[in-house]
C-alpha positions as CSV (number, residue, x, y, z in Angstrom):
1,M,-17.7,5.4,24.2
2,S,-17.9,2.9,21.6
3,A,-20.6,3.5,18.8
4,D,-23.7,1.2,18.8
5,Y,-24.0,-0.9,15.7
6,S,-26.7,-3.3,16.9
7,K,-29.8,-1.7,15.0
8,L,-29.4,-3.6,11.5
9,G,-31.6,-1.8,8.6
10,A,-32.1,-3.5,5.3
11,K,-30.0,-6.2,3.7
12,V,-28.3,-4.2,1.0
13,I,-27.0,-7.3,-0.6
14,E,-26.3,-10.9,0.0
15,G,-23.5,-12.5,-2.1
16,K,-22.2,-16.2,-2.2
17,T,-19.8,-15.5,0.9
18,K,-21.0,-12.2,2.7
19,I,-24.0,-10.2,3.5
20,V,-24.1,-6.3,3.3
21,Y,-26.4,-4.4,6.0
22,D,-27.4,-0.8,6.3
23,L,-27.3,0.5,9.8
24,V,-30.0,2.5,11.1
25,D,-28.2,4.8,13.4
26,H,-25.2,5.4,11.2
27,P,-26.4,6.8,7.6
28,G,-23.2,6.4,5.1
29,K,-22.2,3.0,6.8
30,V,-22.8,-0.6,6.5
31,L,-22.1,-3.9,8.5
32,I,-20.4,-6.5,6.2
33,E,-20.8,-10.2,7.6
34,S,-18.8,-13.1,6.4
35,K,-20.3,-16.4,5.7
36,D,-18.9,-19.8,6.4
37,R,-19.0,-20.8,3.0
38,I,-16.3,-21.5,0.3
39,T,-17.1,-21.3,-3.4
40,A,-15.6,-21.6,-6.9
41,G,-16.2,-21.3,-10.5
42,N,-19.1,-18.8,-9.9
43,N,-20.8,-21.0,-7.3
44,A,-20.4,-24.1,-9.5
45,R,-18.6,-25.5,-6.4
46,A,-19.8,-24.6,-3.1
47,H,-19.1,-26.0,0.4
48,D,-19.8,-24.9,4.1
49,M,-16.7,-24.6,5.9
50,E,-17.0,-23.8,9.6
51,G,-14.9,-20.9,11.0
52,K,-14.2,-19.5,7.5
53,A,-16.2,-16.4,8.2
54,K,-13.9,-15.8,11.3
55,I,-10.8,-16.5,9.2
56,S,-11.9,-14.3,6.4
57,T,-12.8,-11.4,8.5
58,S,-9.6,-11.7,10.4
59,T,-7.4,-11.6,7.0
60,A,-9.4,-9.0,5.5
61,N,-9.3,-6.5,8.6
62,S,-5.5,-6.9,8.8
63,I,-5.0,-6.2,4.8
64,F,-7.3,-3.1,5.1
65,E,-5.5,-1.6,8.2
66,F,-2.3,-2.2,6.4
67,L,-3.6,-0.3,3.3
68,N,-5.3,2.4,5.1
69,N,-2.1,3.3,7.1
70,A,-0.4,3.4,3.9
71,G,-3.0,6.1,2.6
72,I,-5.1,4.0,0.4
73,K,-8.7,5.1,0.5
74,T,-10.8,2.1,1.2
75,H,-14.2,1.5,2.7
76,W,-13.0,-0.2,5.7
77,L,-13.4,1.5,9.2
78,H,-12.8,-1.1,11.6
79,Q,-13.6,-4.6,12.8
80,L,-16.7,-5.1,14.8
81,G,-17.0,-8.8,15.7
82,E,-15.2,-12.2,14.9
83,R,-17.0,-12.1,11.4
84,T,-18.1,-8.6,10.7
85,F,-16.8,-5.2,10.1
86,I,-17.8,-1.7,9.6
87,A,-17.3,0.0,6.3
88,H,-18.3,3.1,4.2
89,K,-21.7,2.4,2.0
90,C,-20.5,2.2,-1.5
91,H,-22.3,1.9,-4.8
92,M,-20.2,-0.9,-6.2
93,I,-18.7,-0.9,-9.8
94,P,-19.3,-4.4,-11.2
95,I,-15.6,-4.6,-12.7
96,E,-13.1,-7.0,-11.0
97,W,-9.8,-6.0,-11.5
98,V,-7.1,-8.7,-11.8
99,T,-3.4,-7.9,-11.2
100,R,-0.9,-10.7,-12.3
101,R,3.0,-10.9,-11.6
102,I,3.3,-14.4,-12.7
103,A,1.4,-16.3,-15.6
104,T,-0.5,-19.3,-14.3
105,G,-4.2,-20.4,-14.0
106,S,-6.7,-19.1,-16.4
107,F,-4.2,-16.8,-18.0
108,L,-2.6,-19.4,-19.5
109,K,-5.8,-21.0,-20.9
110,R,-6.7,-17.9,-22.3
111,N,-3.3,-17.1,-23.8
112,P,-1.8,-20.3,-25.3
113,G,1.9,-20.4,-25.9
114,V,2.6,-18.1,-22.8
115,P,4.7,-20.3,-20.5
116,E,3.7,-21.0,-16.8
117,G,5.9,-19.0,-14.6
118,Y,6.6,-16.0,-17.2
119,K,7.0,-12.9,-14.9
120,F,5.1,-9.6,-15.8
121,C,7.3,-6.5,-15.4
122,P,5.2,-4.4,-14.9
123,P,2.5,-6.2,-13.5
124,K,-0.2,-7.3,-16.0
125,L,-3.6,-5.9,-15.5
126,E,-6.9,-7.4,-16.5
127,T,-10.6,-6.5,-16.2
128,F,-13.7,-8.7,-16.0
129,F,-17.4,-7.9,-16.0
130,K,-19.3,-9.2,-12.9
131,D,-22.0,-11.4,-14.6
132,D,-22.3,-14.6,-13.1
133,E,-24.8,-16.0,-16.0
134,N,-22.0,-15.3,-18.5
135,N,-19.1,-16.5,-16.2
136,D,-17.6,-13.2,-15.6
137,P,-16.4,-12.4,-19.4
138,Q,-13.0,-10.6,-19.7
139,W,-13.6,-6.9,-21.0
140,S,-11.1,-4.9,-22.5
141,F,-10.4,-1.1,-21.6
142,E,-12.5,-0.2,-24.5
143,Q,-15.4,-2.3,-23.3
144,C,-15.3,-0.9,-19.9
145,L,-15.3,2.6,-21.4
146,A,-18.2,1.8,-23.6
147,Y,-20.2,0.4,-20.6
148,G,-20.8,4.1,-19.6
149,K,-22.9,3.5,-16.4
150,S,-23.2,5.8,-13.3
151,F,-22.7,4.3,-9.9
152,G,-23.6,6.8,-6.9
153,G,-23.9,9.6,-9.3
154,L,-20.5,9.3,-10.6
155,L,-20.5,8.4,-14.5
156,I,-17.4,5.8,-15.2
157,G,-15.6,7.4,-17.8
158,R,-12.0,7.4,-19.2
159,N,-10.5,9.0,-16.0
160,E,-12.4,7.0,-13.6
161,L,-11.2,3.7,-15.5
162,Q,-7.5,5.0,-15.5
163,I,-7.6,5.9,-11.8
164,M,-8.8,2.3,-10.9
165,E,-6.0,1.1,-13.0
166,K,-3.4,3.1,-11.2
167,M,-4.9,2.1,-7.9
168,T,-5.1,-1.3,-8.6
169,V,-1.4,-1.8,-9.5
170,A,-0.1,0.2,-6.7
171,I,-2.1,-1.9,-4.2
172,F,-1.0,-5.2,-5.6
173,E,2.8,-3.9,-5.4
174,M,2.5,-2.8,-2.0
175,L,1.0,-6.2,-0.7
176,E,3.5,-8.0,-2.8
177,K,6.4,-6.3,-1.1
178,A,4.8,-6.9,2.2
179,W,4.3,-10.4,1.6
180,A,8.0,-10.7,0.4
181,T,9.2,-9.7,3.9
182,L,7.4,-13.1,5.2
183,N,9.3,-14.8,2.2
184,C,5.8,-15.4,0.5
185,S,5.4,-14.6,-3.2
186,L,1.8,-13.1,-4.3
187,I,1.2,-14.3,-7.6
188,D,-2.0,-12.5,-8.4
189,M,-5.0,-10.8,-6.9
190,K,-8.3,-9.4,-7.6
191,I,-10.4,-6.5,-6.1
192,E,-13.2,-4.3,-6.6
193,F,-13.9,-0.8,-6.2
194,G,-17.0,1.4,-5.1
195,V,-18.2,4.8,-5.1
196,K,-18.4,6.2,-1.6
197,D,-21.9,7.2,-1.1
198,G,-22.6,10.7,-1.2
199,T,-19.0,11.8,-2.1
200,N,-18.6,10.6,-5.8
201,E,-14.9,9.3,-4.5
202,I,-13.9,5.9,-5.9
203,I,-12.4,3.6,-3.2
204,L,-11.3,0.1,-2.6
205,A,-14.1,-1.9,-1.5
206,D,-15.6,-5.6,-1.0
207,I,-13.4,-7.9,0.9
208,I,-9.6,-9.1,0.6
209,D,-8.8,-12.6,1.9
210,S,-7.7,-15.8,1.0
211,D,-10.3,-15.9,-1.8
212,S,-8.6,-12.9,-3.5
213,W,-5.2,-14.2,-4.4
214,R,-2.7,-16.6,-5.2
215,L,0.1,-16.8,-2.5
216,W,2.9,-19.1,-3.0
217,P,5.3,-19.3,0.3
218,A,9.0,-19.2,-0.9
219,G,7.8,-18.9,-4.5
220,D,6.9,-22.4,-4.8
221,K,3.4,-23.3,-6.4
222,R,3.5,-26.6,-4.6
223,L,3.3,-24.9,-1.2
224,M,0.2,-22.8,-2.3
225,K,-1.9,-21.4,0.6
226,D,-4.7,-19.9,-1.3
227,K,-8.1,-20.9,-2.8
228,Q,-6.9,-22.7,-5.8
229,V,-6.1,-25.7,-3.4
230,Y,-9.9,-25.9,-3.3
231,R,-10.4,-25.4,-6.9
232,N,-7.8,-28.3,-7.7
233,L,-9.7,-30.9,-5.6
234,Q,-10.7,-33.8,-7.5
235,E,-13.0,-35.0,-4.7
236,V,-14.2,-32.5,-2.0
237,T,-13.8,-34.5,1.2
238,A,-14.0,-33.5,4.9
239,E,-10.4,-34.1,5.4
240,A,-9.6,-31.9,2.1
241,L,-11.6,-29.1,3.4
242,D,-9.9,-29.1,6.7
243,T,-6.7,-28.8,4.8
244,V,-7.9,-25.8,2.8
245,K,-9.1,-24.1,6.1
246,R,-5.9,-24.6,7.6
247,N,-4.1,-22.9,4.9
248,F,-6.5,-20.0,5.4
249,E,-5.7,-20.0,9.2
250,W,-2.0,-20.0,8.1
251,V,-2.6,-16.8,6.0
252,A,-4.7,-15.2,8.7
253,E,-2.1,-15.7,11.2
254,R,0.9,-14.5,8.9
255,V,-0.9,-11.3,7.9
256,T,-0.8,-10.3,11.3
257,L,2.8,-10.1,11.0
258,L,2.7,-7.7,8.1
259,N,4.5,-4.8,9.9
260,T,2.7,-1.4,9.7
261,K,5.5,0.8,11.2
262,P,8.7,1.9,9.7
263,R,12.0,-0.1,10.8
264,G,14.2,3.0,10.2
265,R,14.6,6.6,11.0
266,V,16.1,9.9,10.0
267,A,18.7,11.8,12.0
268,I,19.1,15.3,11.1
269,F,22.3,16.9,12.5
270,M,22.2,20.8,12.2
271,G,25.4,22.9,12.7
272,S,23.5,25.7,14.7
273,A,20.2,25.5,16.6
274,S,19.4,28.7,14.1
275,D,18.7,26.2,11.6
276,T,15.9,24.6,13.3
277,P,13.0,25.9,11.2
278,H,14.5,24.5,8.2
279,C,15.1,21.1,9.9
280,E,11.3,21.2,11.3
281,K,10.3,21.3,7.6
282,I,12.1,18.3,6.9
283,R,10.8,16.5,9.9
284,S,7.3,17.3,9.0
285,V,7.7,15.4,5.7
286,C,9.1,12.5,7.6
287,A,6.2,12.5,9.8
288,S,3.7,12.5,7.1
289,L,5.3,9.2,5.5
290,G,5.3,8.0,9.5
291,I,9.3,7.9,9.7
292,P,10.6,8.7,13.1
293,C,13.1,11.8,12.7
294,E,15.5,13.1,15.3
295,L,17.2,16.4,15.5
296,R,20.5,16.9,16.9
297,V,22.8,20.2,17.3
298,S,26.6,19.5,16.6
299,S,29.1,21.6,14.7
300,A,31.5,19.5,12.9
301,H,33.7,22.7,12.9
302,K,33.8,23.7,16.5
303,Q,33.0,20.3,18.3
304,T,34.2,17.5,15.9
305,D,34.7,15.1,18.8
306,Q,30.9,15.3,19.9
307,T,29.8,14.9,16.4
308,M,31.8,11.6,15.9
309,R,30.5,10.5,19.4
310,L,26.7,11.1,18.3
311,L,27.6,9.4,15.1
312,G,28.9,6.4,17.0
313,E,25.9,6.3,19.0
314,Y,23.7,6.2,16.1
315,E,25.6,3.3,14.3
316,G,25.7,1.4,17.7
317,E,22.0,1.3,18.0
318,G,21.8,-0.7,14.7
319,I,18.5,1.1,13.4
320,P,18.6,1.7,9.6
321,T,19.4,5.5,9.7
322,V,19.7,8.2,6.8
323,F,21.6,11.2,8.0
324,I,20.8,14.6,6.7
325,A,23.3,17.4,7.5
326,V,21.8,21.0,7.6
327,A,24.7,23.5,7.9
328,G,25.1,27.2,6.6
329,R,27.6,29.2,5.2
330,S,30.6,26.4,5.2
331,N,29.0,23.1,5.2
332,G,31.5,20.9,7.1
333,L,28.8,18.8,8.9
334,G,27.8,16.7,5.7
335,P,31.4,15.9,4.4
336,V,32.6,15.0,7.9
337,L,29.7,12.7,8.7
338,S,30.0,11.0,5.0
339,G,33.7,10.4,5.5
340,N,33.2,8.8,8.7
341,T,30.3,6.5,8.1
342,A,29.3,3.9,5.8
343,W,25.5,5.0,6.3
344,P,23.9,7.4,3.9
345,V,24.3,11.2,4.2
346,I,22.3,13.9,2.4
347,N,23.2,17.6,2.5
348,C,20.3,20.0,2.7
349,P,21.9,23.4,3.3
350,P,19.7,26.4,4.3
351,I,20.4,28.6,1.3
352,S,20.4,32.4,2.1
353,A,19.4,35.0,-0.2
354,D,22.5,36.8,0.0
355,W,25.3,34.3,0.3
356,G,23.7,31.1,-0.8
357,A,25.2,31.2,-4.4
358,Q,28.5,31.2,-2.9
359,D,27.8,28.8,0.3
360,V,26.3,25.9,-1.6
361,W,29.6,24.9,-3.1
362,S,30.8,23.7,0.1
363,S,28.2,21.2,-0.1
364,L,28.6,20.4,-3.8
365,R,32.3,20.3,-4.3
366,L,33.8,17.9,-2.0
367,P,36.8,15.8,-1.7
368,S,37.5,12.6,-3.1
369,G,36.3,9.5,-1.7
370,L,32.8,11.2,-0.1
371,G,29.4,10.4,-1.4
372,C,26.7,13.0,0.2
373,P,24.5,14.4,-2.4
374,T,23.0,17.7,-2.0
375,V,19.4,18.9,-2.1
376,T,18.3,22.5,-1.4
377,Q,14.7,22.0,-0.5
378,P,13.4,20.4,2.9
379,E,10.8,18.2,1.2
380,A,13.4,16.8,-1.4
381,A,15.7,16.0,1.6
382,A,13.0,14.0,3.2
383,L,11.8,12.3,0.3
384,A,15.3,11.4,-0.6
385,A,15.9,9.7,2.7
386,A,12.7,8.1,2.4
387,Q,13.4,6.4,-0.9
388,I,16.7,5.2,0.5
389,L,14.8,3.7,3.7
390,G,12.2,2.2,1.3
391,L,14.6,0.1,-0.4
392,N,14.4,-2.3,2.6
393,D,11.2,-1.3,4.3
394,H,7.9,-1.9,2.5
395,V,5.9,0.3,4.8
396,V,7.9,3.5,3.7
397,W,7.9,2.3,0.2
398,S,4.2,1.8,0.3
399,K,3.8,5.4,1.7
400,L,5.9,6.8,-1.1
401,R,4.0,4.8,-3.7
402,V,0.7,6.2,-2.2
403,K,2.0,9.7,-2.3
404,Q,3.0,9.3,-6.0
405,L,-0.4,7.7,-6.8
406,N,-2.2,10.6,-5.1
407,T,-0.2,13.1,-7.0
408,W,-1.1,11.3,-10.2
409,I,-4.9,11.4,-9.3
410,S,-4.9,14.9,-8.3
411,L,-3.5,16.1,-11.9
412,V,-6.0,13.9,-13.5
413,E,-8.7,15.6,-11.5
414,A,-7.2,19.2,-12.1
415,D,-7.2,18.5,-15.6
416,R,-10.9,17.7,-15.8
417,K,-11.8,20.7,-13.6
418,V,-10.1,22.8,-16.3
419,R,-11.8,21.1,-19.0
420,D,-15.1,21.4,-17.0
421,D,-14.8,25.1,-16.2
422,K,-14.3,25.7,-20.2
C-alpha cells in the first residue's frame, strides 16, 4: 500500500523555480514541487515556461535514481507526481559547488588569459556563497571555513567542507561518464548539499536538471542543450522559449537512457566444489557492486574438454566477462583459461595454511604468453574484475568511485572521533 502524501504542512521555502513543503503525516520528509518558470542572472531574466516543471522533475528523478543506485547519499526518495517528488528534509548549506571540465562562460571572465576550451584535469572545483543581493560571490575554501555556521546542528568545519569537495567531484565524474555513453559532454555542473534532518549527515540535495549544467552533444558548443541557450538570447520571444523547452525535453528523454545496470559479468571457475566458500566471498563483493556473477565447477586437469566448452559458451554470448580462476594445490585452471581466451583471467587460489606457500607458485610462475595476474584475497579478486569491467561500463565505474569515496569519508570520520575522544 502506497503512502499518503496528500496532507501538506507549512511551506518550508519558496525559491525562483521550486517550492518545498513539509508533510504532516511524514516527519523528516518534504514534498518538492517544481515551477513552470525559467530564470537567469539571479532572476534578472525570468519567464514562465509551460511544462518546464514536468520536464525538470523528470530529469531530476532520473539523475537522482542513477546516483542513489551508485551509492551516493541524496535527499531524493521517489517521484510523486509529474512535477513533484518526495525527499528527506534537509537544512540547506548556502554554498553552491561548481565543477568544471572545460573552461567556458563566467570562468573566462574571472580568469582572463585562460583560453576557452581549456580542459581541467582533474576537474576544477569552485565554491560560491548563495547571496542573491550580492550575485552569489565566489568564495575560497578559507572563506567557506571562516563562515563557521551550523546547519541542522552540524558545524560546517574543515572536515565537512572536504567531504563536500570530494562528493562534488565524484558526482560530476560519475555523471560525466554516464553522459559520455550517449555521446554528450558534461562541461560543468553546480550542486548543493544539505544536512539531513535529525542525523547530522551531509547529503546531496536540491534539484539537478538542465538548469544545473552545461551539456554539449558530441562535445560541440554549438549544439548545447542547456540553460545557456536561454542566457544567450538577445531577445526572448515565444519561439525562442520553445527552442529552450525542446532542448530541455531532449535532455529529459536522453537521461532515461542512462543505464543503471552493469553490462558485464564475472564468471568464477572453480576446480572443485570444495572451493565454493572461497568463491561465495568473491560473489558477495561482486553483488555489492551490482555485478552479475556466476559460479561454475570445472577441473582443467581432469576435464579439459569441458573447461574449453564452458569457456566457448561464455565467449559466444558476447557479454563482457572477466574470468576468475579458483583452484587450490596445482592451479592449472587459470593458465589454461588464459592461454585459450583473449578475455581477462584473474587467479585467486584458496591459500591453505599447510601447503599455501608452495601451492601459490602454480599461479605466479607461468609459461610465457600467459597474462593472468594473481591475488589471494576474494575481495581483491572481485575489485580487480570490477575495475576491468569499469573501463567500459560507467555503472560499475560509478559504484567503485563511490566505494572509494565512502572509504575516504569513513577515515576522516574515524580521525575526527579519535581527536574528539581525547
